[in-house]
C-alpha positions as CSV (number, residue, x, y, z in Angstrom):
1,M,35.0,-3.3,-73.5
2,Q,35.3,-7.0,-72.3
3,S,37.8,-5.8,-69.3
4,A,35.2,-3.3,-68.3
5,A,32.4,-6.0,-67.7
6,W,35.0,-8.6,-66.1
7,L,35.9,-6.1,-63.4
8,V,32.0,-5.0,-62.9
9,N,31.6,-9.1,-62.4
10,F,34.5,-8.8,-60.0
11,I,33.5,-5.5,-57.9
12,R,30.0,-7.5,-57.8
13,N,31.3,-10.9,-56.7
14,E,33.6,-9.4,-54.4
15,A,31.0,-7.5,-52.6
16,A,28.4,-10.4,-52.5
17,K,31.4,-12.2,-50.4
18,A,31.5,-9.3,-47.8
19,C,28.1,-8.9,-46.9
20,P,25.5,-11.5,-45.6
21,S,23.8,-13.4,-48.5
22,G,20.2,-13.3,-46.8
23,I,18.6,-12.4,-43.8
24,F,15.9,-14.8,-42.4
25,L,13.5,-15.6,-39.9
26,A,14.0,-19.4,-38.0
27,E,11.9,-21.0,-34.9
28,L,14.0,-21.7,-31.9
29,V,14.1,-25.7,-31.6
30,S,16.2,-26.3,-28.8
31,G,18.6,-24.2,-26.3
32,S,21.0,-26.9,-25.4
33,P,22.2,-28.0,-27.8
34,F,21.4,-24.6,-30.0
35,R,19.1,-26.0,-32.9
36,I,16.9,-24.0,-35.1
37,R,14.2,-24.7,-37.9
38,L,14.9,-22.5,-41.1
39,S,12.2,-23.3,-44.0
40,G,11.4,-26.8,-42.7
41,V,15.4,-27.9,-41.9
42,E,16.6,-28.1,-38.5
43,L,20.0,-26.6,-38.1
44,G,22.9,-27.0,-35.4
45,N,26.5,-26.9,-35.1
46,P,28.6,-26.9,-37.4
47,F,26.2,-25.2,-39.6
48,L,25.0,-22.4,-37.2
49,L,26.7,-19.8,-35.5
50,V,25.0,-18.4,-32.5
51,T,25.8,-14.5,-30.5
52,P,26.7,-15.4,-26.9
53,A,24.4,-13.5,-25.4
54,L,21.6,-15.4,-27.3
55,L,23.3,-18.8,-26.4
56,A,23.0,-17.7,-22.7
57,A,19.2,-16.6,-22.7
58,A,18.4,-20.0,-24.6
59,S,20.6,-21.8,-22.4
60,G,18.5,-21.4,-19.3
61,N,20.5,-18.6,-17.9
62,E,17.9,-16.0,-18.7
63,P,14.0,-17.2,-19.5
64,E,14.2,-14.5,-22.4
65,V,14.3,-17.2,-24.7
66,K,12.4,-20.6,-25.3
67,P,11.9,-23.1,-28.0
68,G,9.2,-22.1,-30.5
69,D,10.5,-18.4,-30.1
70,M,11.2,-16.4,-33.4
71,I,15.1,-16.1,-34.4
72,L,16.8,-13.5,-36.6
73,V,19.3,-15.5,-38.7
74,L,22.1,-14.1,-41.2
75,G,23.1,-16.6,-44.0
76,L,26.5,-16.5,-45.0
77,D,28.9,-18.2,-47.6
78,N,25.7,-18.8,-50.1
79,Q,23.8,-20.1,-47.2
80,Q,26.1,-22.7,-46.2
81,Q,26.6,-21.5,-42.4
82,Y,24.4,-19.2,-40.9
83,V,24.5,-16.5,-38.0
84,A,21.8,-16.9,-34.6
85,V,21.4,-13.2,-34.1
86,S,18.6,-12.3,-31.7
87,K,15.4,-13.1,-30.6
88,V,12.6,-10.9,-32.4
89,V,9.3,-10.6,-31.5
90,K,6.1,-8.7,-33.2
91,S,5.0,-5.0,-32.2
């Protein structure tokens, strides 16, 4: 029975590694350099990855993303690194 418990824990741990560990909303602080505020903490390089489209929009190439906008963020590696995915708005 103990080996079955080990197998279940192993599967859970591997699944946790394969899936994002959290989905968050953050506020864009700056487009260049790209920085967000997540739970009161400002994050940027090297803790933050950004999709090319979002980075281009925030850098002024497109006026769609500006400081103060809400950004969808995925947490990876037990919140040691984050991926800024897209601007989000209320419907």
